LUMTORLO-636996 format. One record per residue (C-alpha): residue number from 1; x, y, z. Coordinates in nm, 3 decimals, decimal comma. Last residue first. Example, Ala and Ser with C-alpha at 12.3 -4.5 7.8 and 13.67 -1.06 7.14 Angstrom:
2
num  X  Y  Z
2  1,367  -0,106  0,714
1  1,230  -0,450  0,780
END
This chain:
610
num  X  Y  Z
610  -6,213  15,670  -11,600
609  -6,566  15,504  -11,662
608  -6,696  15,239  -11,400
607  -6,928  15,021  -11,612
606  -6,701  15,069  -11,995
605  -6,409  15,125  -11,748
604  -6,514  14,751  -11,646
603  -6,539  14,554  -11,991
602  -6,180  14,589  -12,178
601  -5,936  14,567  -11,862
600  -6,175  14,259  -11,725
599  -6,203  14,110  -12,060
598  -5,820  14,091  -12,062
597  -5,808  13,954  -11,717
596  -6,037  13,730  -11,746
595  -5,899  13,582  -12,037
594  -5,572  13,586  -11,887
593  -5,704  13,382  -11,615
592  -5,876  13,132  -11,829
591  -5,563  13,064  -11,999
590  -5,337  13,000  -11,670
589  -5,675  12,777  -11,541
588  -5,654  12,496  -11,789
587  -5,285  12,390  -11,839
586  -5,187  12,523  -11,465
585  -5,507  12,376  -11,291
584  -5,431  12,038  -11,531
583  -5,051  12,085  -11,356
582  -5,184  12,016  -11,016
581  -5,289  11,694  -11,108
580  -5,711  11,621  -11,182
579  -5,879  11,277  -11,051
578  -6,229  11,492  -11,050
577  -6,337  11,382  -10,732
576  -5,970  11,467  -10,541
575  -5,924  11,809  -10,721
574  -6,240  11,980  -10,662
573  -6,249  12,060  -10,315
572  -5,881  12,199  -10,295
571  -6,036  12,430  -10,631
570  -6,259  12,565  -10,437
569  -6,051  12,588  -10,131
568  -5,854  12,847  -10,311
567  -5,534  12,882  -10,475
566  -5,409  12,526  -10,411
565  -5,550  12,351  -10,693
564  -5,331  12,601  -10,944
563  -5,415  12,915  -11,157
562  -5,754  12,940  -11,127
561  -5,785  13,209  -10,857
560  -5,997  13,488  -10,993
559  -6,169  13,613  -10,718
558  -5,881  13,853  -10,608
557  -5,852  13,982  -10,973
556  -6,224  14,028  -10,922
555  -6,190  14,247  -10,675
554  -5,883  14,403  -10,710
553  -6,037  14,488  -11,094
552  -6,364  14,629  -10,974
551  -6,162  14,852  -10,687
550  -5,960  15,031  -10,981
549  -6,254  15,084  -11,230
548  -6,409  15,233  -10,934
547  -6,077  15,472  -10,839
546  -6,186  15,730  -11,096
545  -5,847  15,910  -11,226
544  -5,629  16,141  -11,101
543  -5,356  15,957  -11,194
542  -5,248  15,985  -10,858
541  -5,552  15,952  -10,631
540  -5,624  15,621  -10,939
539  -5,244  15,458  -10,782
538  -5,373  15,485  -10,415
537  -5,690  15,343  -10,439
536  -5,536  15,075  -10,623
535  -5,240  15,050  -10,324
534  -5,558  15,120  -10,072
533  -5,718  14,742  -10,206
532  -5,384  14,548  -10,303
531  -5,338  14,427  -9,920
530  -5,657  14,395  -9,812
529  -5,784  14,279  -10,160
528  -5,473  13,947  -10,129
527  -5,565  13,924  -9,743
526  -5,905  13,747  -9,875
525  -5,777  13,628  -10,172
524  -5,561  13,418  -9,937
523  -5,163  13,388  -9,985
522  -4,949  13,230  -10,217
521  -5,116  13,230  -10,585
520  -5,300  13,537  -10,455
519  -4,973  13,735  -10,488
518  -4,940  13,615  -10,876
517  -5,326  13,704  -10,927
516  -5,342  14,085  -10,793
515  -5,016  14,184  -10,924
514  -5,150  14,057  -11,265
513  -5,458  14,262  -11,165
512  -5,287  14,589  -11,107
511  -5,116  14,556  -11,403
510  -5,306  14,547  -11,665
509  -5,546  14,790  -11,465
508  -5,206  15,018  -11,507
507  -5,191  14,937  -11,870
506  -5,580  15,019  -11,905
505  -5,507  15,376  -11,688
504  -5,241  15,481  -11,904
503  -4,851  15,388  -12,017
502  -4,742  15,688  -11,874
501  -4,800  15,502  -11,546
500  -4,641  15,199  -11,690
499  -4,320  15,133  -11,460
498  -4,276  15,487  -11,238
497  -4,672  15,472  -11,189
496  -4,619  15,121  -11,000
495  -4,284  15,224  -10,848
494  -4,492  15,537  -10,699
493  -4,800  15,314  -10,618
492  -4,547  15,109  -10,402
491  -4,369  15,360  -10,217
490  -4,708  15,540  -10,163
489  -4,882  15,273  -9,976
488  -4,506  15,229  -9,759
487  -4,551  15,528  -9,645
486  -4,514  15,426  -9,274
485  -4,899  15,549  -9,180
484  -5,002  15,381  -9,508
483  -4,843  15,040  -9,472
482  -4,978  15,022  -9,112
481  -5,302  15,097  -9,191
480  -5,348  14,858  -9,502
479  -5,121  14,596  -9,257
478  -5,409  14,659  -8,948
477  -5,648  14,478  -9,179
476  -5,473  14,155  -9,182
475  -5,558  14,011  -8,842
474  -5,920  14,114  -8,859
473  -5,928  13,937  -9,200
472  -5,795  13,656  -9,051
471  -6,014  13,622  -8,773
470  -6,303  13,620  -8,972
469  -6,148  13,362  -9,217
468  -6,091  13,166  -8,938
467  -6,420  13,160  -8,760
466  -6,635  12,987  -9,045
465  -6,969  13,038  -8,853
464  -7,197  12,773  -8,900
463  -7,094  12,661  -8,553
462  -7,238  12,964  -8,383
461  -7,590  12,945  -8,604
460  -7,630  12,588  -8,533
459  -7,607  12,637  -8,197
458  -7,837  12,901  -8,224
457  -8,131  12,731  -8,415
456  -8,186  12,752  -8,811
455  -8,473  12,762  -9,004
454  -8,674  12,803  -8,654
453  -8,911  13,094  -8,825
452  -8,754  13,304  -8,611
451  -8,420  13,211  -8,614
450  -8,399  13,276  -8,978
449  -8,548  13,577  -8,954
448  -8,316  13,690  -8,673
447  -8,034  13,603  -8,927
446  -8,230  13,780  -9,233
445  -8,217  14,110  -9,020
444  -7,874  14,068  -8,960
443  -7,773  14,046  -9,305
442  -8,009  14,398  -9,384
441  -7,803  14,538  -9,053
440  -7,481  14,463  -9,217
439  -7,606  14,603  -9,558
438  -7,666  14,931  -9,391
437  -7,996  15,071  -9,402
436  -8,272  15,176  -9,639
435  -8,057  15,077  -9,916
434  -8,318  14,931  -10,214
433  -8,075  14,660  -10,290
432  -7,960  14,550  -10,004
431  -8,295  14,580  -9,806
430  -8,437  14,383  -10,116
429  -8,135  14,107  -10,093
428  -8,233  14,044  -9,687
427  -8,607  14,055  -9,773
426  -8,581  13,773  -10,041
425  -8,326  13,571  -9,780
424  -8,556  13,543  -9,485
423  -8,874  13,479  -9,732
422  -8,645  13,196  -9,916
421  -8,579  13,037  -9,594
420  -8,944  13,117  -9,470
419  -9,047  12,872  -9,739
418  -8,844  12,590  -9,667
417  -8,950  12,615  -9,314
416  -9,010  12,223  -9,361
415  -8,692  12,107  -9,420
414  -8,540  12,227  -9,161
413  -8,388  11,910  -9,015
412  -8,276  11,847  -9,356
411  -8,299  11,436  -9,310
410  -8,505  11,390  -9,585
409  -8,306  11,479  -9,873
408  -7,974  11,288  -9,685
407  -8,164  10,974  -9,806
406  -8,008  10,997  -10,151
405  -7,692  10,943  -9,975
404  -7,414  11,210  -9,932
403  -7,080  11,157  -10,117
402  -6,745  11,314  -10,102
401  -6,703  11,476  -9,793
400  -6,378  11,570  -9,881
399  -6,054  11,561  -9,609
398  -5,776  11,705  -9,405
397  -5,799  12,024  -9,454
396  -6,159  12,109  -9,562
395  -6,285  12,029  -9,272
394  -6,549  12,234  -9,230
393  -6,812  11,987  -9,453
392  -6,760  11,718  -9,195
391  -7,004  11,931  -8,970
390  -7,256  11,777  -9,192
389  -7,199  11,430  -9,057
388  -7,240  11,574  -8,710
387  -7,572  11,646  -8,793
386  -7,668  11,362  -8,954
385  -7,542  11,118  -8,622
384  -7,333  10,847  -8,716
383  -7,136  10,656  -9,004
382  -6,848  10,735  -9,198
381  -6,737  10,546  -9,498
380  -6,397  10,585  -9,596
379  -6,223  10,635  -9,987
378  -5,865  10,651  -9,993
377  -5,667  10,878  -10,257
376  -5,393  10,880  -10,040
375  -5,329  10,629  -9,790
374  -5,482  10,537  -9,435
373  -5,281  10,320  -9,261
372  -5,548  9,979  -9,145
371  -5,536  9,931  -8,775
370  -5,863  10,033  -8,762
369  -5,976  9,847  -9,046
368  -5,977  9,479  -8,906
367  -6,072  9,300  -9,174
366  -6,187  9,398  -9,543
365  -6,075  9,667  -9,780
364  -6,321  9,769  -10,046
363  -6,225  9,737  -10,338
362  -6,188  10,112  -10,642
361  -5,833  10,144  -10,579
360  -5,844  10,164  -10,183
359  -6,212  10,194  -9,976
358  -6,242  10,165  -9,647
357  -6,578  10,123  -9,461
356  -6,682  10,100  -9,074
355  -6,532  10,446  -8,977
354  -6,753  10,599  -8,675
353  -6,820  10,940  -8,642
352  -6,791  11,204  -8,344
351  -6,471  11,375  -8,521
350  -6,225  11,412  -8,291
349  -6,313  11,134  -8,079
348  -6,410  10,939  -8,341
347  -6,166  10,981  -8,560
346  -5,900  10,893  -8,262
345  -5,624  10,972  -8,556
344  -5,431  10,693  -8,464
343  -5,734  10,441  -8,407
342  -5,768  10,537  -8,767
341  -5,438  10,435  -8,867
340  -5,208  10,721  -8,966
339  -5,017  10,729  -9,296
338  -5,201  11,011  -9,461
337  -5,476  11,147  -9,170
336  -5,296  11,516  -9,119
335  -5,438  11,555  -9,493
334  -5,165  11,717  -9,711
333  -5,327  11,636  -10,041
332  -5,698  11,513  -10,007
331  -5,832  11,233  -9,842
330  -6,201  11,156  -9,926
329  -6,539  11,106  -9,756
328  -6,840  10,894  -9,773
327  -7,137  10,961  -9,605
326  -7,413  10,709  -9,343
325  -7,654  10,845  -9,139
324  -7,789  10,724  -8,791
323  -8,141  10,924  -8,752
322  -8,369  10,973  -8,958
321  -8,205  10,620  -9,111
320  -8,273  10,357  -8,899
319  -8,444  10,138  -9,074
318  -8,135  10,108  -9,308
317  -7,952  10,014  -8,980
316  -7,773  9,754  -9,174
315  -8,005  9,550  -9,409
314  -8,348  9,662  -9,291
313  -8,488  9,517  -8,949
312  -8,315  9,367  -8,665
311  -8,473  9,172  -8,440
310  -8,255  9,202  -8,067
309  -8,007  8,970  -7,949
308  -7,914  8,969  -7,602
307  -7,590  9,118  -7,454
306  -7,406  8,909  -7,143
305  -7,059  9,081  -7,262
304  -6,887  8,719  -7,237
303  -7,248  8,540  -7,391
302  -7,290  8,833  -7,623
301  -6,878  8,766  -7,770
300  -6,939  8,421  -7,769
299  -7,252  8,429  -7,980
298  -7,078  8,665  -8,208
297  -6,765  8,469  -8,273
296  -6,518  8,749  -8,406
295  -6,329  8,617  -8,756
294  -6,524  8,817  -8,947
293  -6,400  9,127  -8,758
292  -6,625  9,423  -8,874
291  -6,914  9,412  -8,627
290  -7,101  9,712  -8,643
289  -7,313  9,719  -8,319
288  -7,623  9,908  -8,284
287  -7,692  9,912  -7,900
286  -7,951  9,839  -7,728
285  -7,959  9,991  -7,363
284  -8,165  9,829  -7,089
283  -7,916  9,797  -6,814
282  -7,681  10,157  -6,887
281  -7,372  10,218  -7,090
280  -7,164  10,509  -6,961
279  -7,047  10,755  -7,296
278  -6,709  10,863  -7,254
277  -6,604  10,752  -7,609
276  -6,895  10,884  -7,736
275  -7,214  10,754  -7,826
274  -7,510  10,932  -7,991
273  -7,829  10,872  -7,868
272  -8,156  10,734  -8,036
271  -8,469  10,736  -7,843
270  -8,700  10,426  -7,712
269  -9,018  10,522  -7,520
268  -9,169  10,520  -7,194
267  -8,998  10,880  -7,052
266  -8,670  10,800  -7,220
265  -8,539  10,450  -7,256
264  -8,197  10,444  -7,479
263  -8,088  10,336  -7,812
262  -7,752  10,341  -7,886
261  -7,521  10,419  -8,191
260  -7,280  10,278  -8,430
259  -7,074  10,069  -8,151
258  -6,780  9,931  -8,298
257  -6,758  9,569  -8,217
256  -6,435  9,377  -8,374
255  -6,404  9,181  -8,032
254  -6,135  9,348  -7,830
253  -5,988  9,643  -8,035
252  -6,355  9,783  -8,140
251  -6,445  9,671  -7,741
250  -6,187  9,858  -7,592
249  -6,449  9,865  -7,258
248  -6,270  10,200  -7,123
247  -6,313  10,385  -7,391
246  -6,693  10,273  -7,464
245  -6,763  10,402  -7,043
244  -6,859  10,121  -6,780
243  -7,144  10,163  -6,601
242  -7,314  9,845  -6,718
241  -7,087  9,680  -6,957
240  -7,035  9,382  -6,710
239  -7,392  9,303  -6,826
238  -7,611  9,172  -6,507
237  -7,944  9,407  -6,585
236  -7,852  9,261  -6,926
235  -7,745  9,525  -7,217
234  -7,942  9,472  -7,608
233  -7,830  9,407  -7,888
232  -7,869  9,478  -8,271
231  -7,602  9,327  -8,463
230  -7,482  9,492  -8,802
229  -7,213  9,307  -8,997
228  -7,464  9,084  -9,263
227  -7,423  9,328  -9,543
226  -7,134  9,589  -9,487
225  -6,928  9,457  -9,824
224  -6,881  9,846  -9,898
223  -7,038  9,848  -10,168
222  -7,271  9,680  -10,100
221  -7,398  9,882  -9,768
220  -7,343  10,229  -9,982
219  -7,573  10,078  -10,202
218  -7,827  10,074  -9,962
217  -7,780  10,379  -9,759
216  -7,841  10,540  -10,179
215  -7,652  10,641  -10,440
214  -7,778  10,843  -10,739
213  -7,759  10,640  -11,041
212  -7,573  10,440  -11,236
211  -7,428  10,386  -11,529
210  -6,997  10,374  -11,470
209  -6,769  10,659  -11,627
208  -6,490  10,532  -11,668
207  -6,578  10,642  -12,105
206  -6,298  10,874  -12,131
205  -6,025  10,803  -11,869
204  -5,741  10,641  -12,160
203  -5,593  10,984  -12,236
202  -5,652  11,270  -11,985
201  -5,954  11,477  -11,848
200  -6,041  11,828  -11,837
199  -5,893  11,827  -12,217
198  -6,240  11,752  -12,373
197  -6,428  11,988  -12,185
196  -6,195  12,249  -12,325
195  -6,441  12,416  -12,553
194  -6,793  12,377  -12,345
193  -6,546  12,489  -12,091
192  -6,480  12,838  -12,226
191  -6,777  12,868  -12,328
190  -6,926  12,832  -11,999
189  -6,646  13,048  -11,854
188  -6,716  13,337  -12,168
187  -7,064  13,343  -11,998
186  -6,941  13,341  -11,619
185  -6,721  13,657  -11,691
184  -6,963  13,834  -11,833
183  -7,264  13,780  -11,610
182  -6,989  13,835  -11,313
181  -6,873  14,190  -11,506
180  -7,227  14,299  -11,497
179  -7,320  14,164  -11,135
178  -7,072  14,339  -10,965
177  -7,283  14,683  -10,926
176  -7,555  14,456  -10,739
175  -7,555  14,515  -10,369
174  -7,452  14,839  -10,522
173  -7,098  14,971  -10,478
172  -6,945  15,196  -10,218
171  -6,970  15,585  -10,223
170  -6,631  15,725  -10,160
169  -6,508  15,840  -9,829
168  -6,159  15,707  -9,847
167  -6,300  15,442  -9,548
166  -6,623  15,417  -9,784
165  -6,399  15,281  -10,059
164  -6,198  15,068  -9,864
163  -6,465  14,889  -9,751
162  -6,586  14,842  -10,043
161  -6,266  14,647  -10,120
160  -6,293  14,419  -9,786
159  -6,648  14,355  -9,925
158  -6,548  14,239  -10,262
157  -6,291  14,009  -10,096
156  -6,499  13,859  -9,839
155  -6,680  13,669  -10,132
154  -7,088  13,720  -10,274
153  -7,162  14,000  -10,027
152  -7,127  14,282  -10,300
151  -7,300  14,035  -10,613
150  -7,188  13,820  -10,891
149  -6,796  13,813  -10,858
148  -6,775  13,571  -10,576
147  -6,948  13,346  -10,798
146  -6,718  13,363  -10,997
145  -6,472  13,077  -10,776
144  -6,789  12,900  -10,767
143  -6,827  12,847  -11,134
142  -6,441  12,732  -11,154
141  -6,511  12,471  -10,921
140  -6,776  12,330  -11,115
139  -6,647  12,359  -11,444
138  -6,333  12,173  -11,298
137  -6,574  11,889  -11,152
136  -6,804  11,857  -11,496
135  -6,538  11,672  -11,719
134  -6,374  11,534  -11,420
133  -6,586  11,277  -11,324
132  -6,553  11,082  -11,626
131  -6,858  11,010  -11,825
130  -7,116  10,740  -11,749
129  -7,415  10,954  -11,768
128  -7,538  10,805  -11,486
127  -7,232  10,812  -11,300
126  -7,137  11,161  -11,434
125  -7,448  11,265  -11,264
124  -7,394  11,100  -10,913
123  -7,065  11,294  -10,868
122  -7,188  11,587  -11,018
121  -7,439  11,574  -10,724
120  -7,171  11,431  -10,458
119  -7,038  11,774  -10,562
118  -7,265  11,992  -10,558
117  -7,275  12,080  -10,193
116  -6,920  12,099  -10,112
115  -6,952  12,335  -10,434
114  -7,240  12,563  -10,263
113  -7,003  12,562  -9,943
112  -6,693  12,648  -10,083
111  -6,894  12,917  -10,209
110  -7,018  13,071  -9,919
109  -7,359  13,222  -9,971
108  -7,580  13,462  -10,145
107  -7,394  13,495  -10,494
106  -7,233  13,171  -10,463
105  -7,657  13,041  -10,518
104  -7,615  13,211  -10,864
103  -7,274  13,109  -10,990
102  -7,328  12,729  -10,839
101  -7,695  12,714  -11,083
100  -7,519  12,882  -11,405
99  -7,255  12,684  -11,401
98  -7,420  12,333  -11,328
97  -7,708  12,493  -11,575
96  -7,420  12,510  -11,857
95  -7,259  12,181  -11,779
94  -7,566  12,003  -11,743
93  -7,721  12,121  -12,103
92  -7,409  12,001  -12,229
91  -7,374  11,640  -12,089
90  -7,700  11,610  -12,189
89  -7,893  11,289  -12,026
88  -8,159  11,500  -11,859
87  -8,030  11,855  -11,747
86  -8,400  11,931  -11,639
85  -8,429  11,666  -11,387
84  -8,025  11,712  -11,258
83  -8,082  12,043  -11,231
82  -8,374  11,955  -10,985
81  -8,207  11,791  -10,764
80  -7,942  12,025  -10,749
79  -8,162  12,300  -10,625
78  -8,367  12,071  -10,417
77  -7,974  12,035  -10,195
76  -7,907  12,381  -10,163
75  -8,294  12,439  -10,032
74  -8,270  12,188  -9,785
73  -8,376  12,387  -9,475
72  -8,061  12,328  -9,317
71  -7,884  12,429  -9,632
70  -8,050  12,763  -9,705
69  -7,995  12,793  -9,271
68  -7,603  12,750  -9,317
67  -7,629  13,024  -9,561
66  -7,820  13,287  -9,404
65  -7,550  13,217  -9,071
64  -7,281  13,232  -9,334
63  -7,382  13,580  -9,403
62  -7,405  13,693  -9,066
61  -7,038  13,582  -9,008
60  -6,921  13,810  -9,337
59  -7,155  14,116  -9,238
58  -6,966  14,104  -8,847
57  -6,637  14,116  -9,018
56  -6,774  14,383  -9,286
55  -6,875  14,623  -9,035
54  -6,521  14,669  -8,921
53  -6,575  14,655  -8,530
52  -6,328  14,336  -8,432
51  -6,116  14,510  -8,760
50  -5,984  14,799  -8,552
49  -5,795  14,583  -8,294
48  -5,493  14,699  -8,434
47  -5,594  15,116  -8,436
46  -5,736  15,040  -8,096
45  -5,429  14,939  -7,942
44  -5,188  15,134  -8,090
43  -4,995  15,065  -8,463
42  -4,648  15,020  -8,470
41  -4,552  15,044  -8,135
40  -4,328  14,693  -8,144
39  -4,560  14,565  -7,848
38  -4,912  14,652  -8,067
37  -4,773  14,580  -8,487
36  -4,665  14,268  -8,336
35  -4,995  14,131  -8,154
34  -5,162  14,221  -8,394
33  -4,988  14,010  -8,690
32  -4,956  13,729  -8,439
31  -5,342  13,696  -8,436
30  -5,309  13,687  -8,806
29  -5,111  13,433  -8,794
28  -5,305  13,168  -8,589
27  -5,594  13,286  -8,807
26  -5,348  13,146  -9,102
25  -5,284  12,847  -8,913
24  -4,887  12,794  -8,873
23  -4,691  12,527  -9,122
22  -4,894  12,606  -9,423
21  -4,533  12,684  -9,571
20  -4,708  12,958  -9,809
19  -4,905  13,150  -9,557
18  -4,632  13,172  -9,307
17  -4,423  13,311  -9,595
16  -4,645  13,572  -9,641
15  -4,650  13,682  -9,290
14  -4,290  13,704  -9,269
13  -4,336  13,899  -9,559
12  -4,559  14,161  -9,382
11  -4,364  14,161  -9,099
10  -4,075  14,232  -9,312
9  -4,243  14,546  -9,483
8  -4,433  14,651  -9,168
7  -4,050  14,639  -8,983
6  -3,852  14,854  -9,357
5  -4,147  15,079  -9,318
4  -4,053  15,159  -8,962
3  -3,682  15,215  -9,010
2  -3,717  15,459  -9,286
1  -3,719  15,433  -9,633
END
């Protein structure tokens, strides 16, 4: 083992330790890897930065944009509503249709995004059926993971493995090359969940669901005791508020007055504008205020601030639902918000939204919520601009966007363009299947069509791209090249062949699957695929067999992150809403992962002979 290989392996171990401890963001670790490779001379600058020119990085970014187009046009939410109508009151039918719908949607858009969209749907269905949400939440998460096995573009690991094939001058998989295996595992997953659903909730939780339909804004107003707190107040010309910012005035700290939104005169009409800490108030502005402190005398507040009460139609700004939205968010394990108050985390400054309610142990808290220390299991009600509420779906590290009221269906900013979004999606799929152009070009064409048809605007397109994922891929790709140049791949392949090579290719597939699944417990499935793909192809070459079953095994194993709630963001999303514990995933996920391994070892050689 040469010194260069020792250095590369040391960097790899260090990166894995940083991923496990999560003290440094994964994308930051990836950038550090690039810098260290160049400074140490292990790779040249073009080699270390080659990931930025990898077509798959552009393809993944384009698919984020296409997925956002499906959300903005309301297609994803319409699928959820159709699911509820077809399933009726049958839990079995609901479970089957839910897993099929999620796996199908996840085949062409982010599985994390699909699961986030369906969580409020599942919560609503569970409430209506009177069953614990846990009976459907884990099937939802498993379906999200299985969706990554459905098509070539379903998940980054598939594209990473495909790219490794082409880098070795081997023809890659087709768009539906993964589908046969995905369908088999989805069918097995549905049967497994139907058999195991009684074990998805602990004893004593059965029957805890409550009968109700999908929440509306009025339901949230009632549950969080917001009735009577709303005020619509106009700023008089002599008001001391004029020319001052919200941060300077400290209205919430002084009077318990939380400014939710503001109507301002523009071109002879009032329009709703978002309020931030630096927003300057003007004469004739109309403030939408939540008076959360019952001890404050509203008349005294209006007199001191020289505000004029205005007519308020609807309960708690429900008449302003097109501009002012509501949503519930739940704190997740490891959230940076735990133990801190709303004031300490500067929620409005960070997310542009106001927290107007907190529920703890099923009961709404009263009083000055701004100084209440947040605890695990708390549910927060946030109010503000719908677009900012939708952006909360990207903050999976701190909390989960738990529920959106029924009014959100009318708030899809490009709802009228739904048919055009489907056309753009259809064009992309046809181009990828028929292969007249590279996949990345097909995805970019779909992005341009989404923009042309106004399914998505430029700002939303850029915001939809999950940049940490792209940077992680870019930073991890040099590892594969470094391991090959320093002999690391040959060393690992040699060890594998010495250990199980004489037992045949099927045993080798099982060994690679198990190794990939174990590594995936500690680092992301994308990073796992980057590391394992060259090892799998090197093993196939040494054994003198086809590389396709080995590449497919790595792709399937990378997506089989069923064993712990932190193996994948999908699992983390359903942890809180399903009321699961860590060991629930171990208890249900480990046997299913073993089943997937056995089925993969048996079925993959049928479709891709050795």
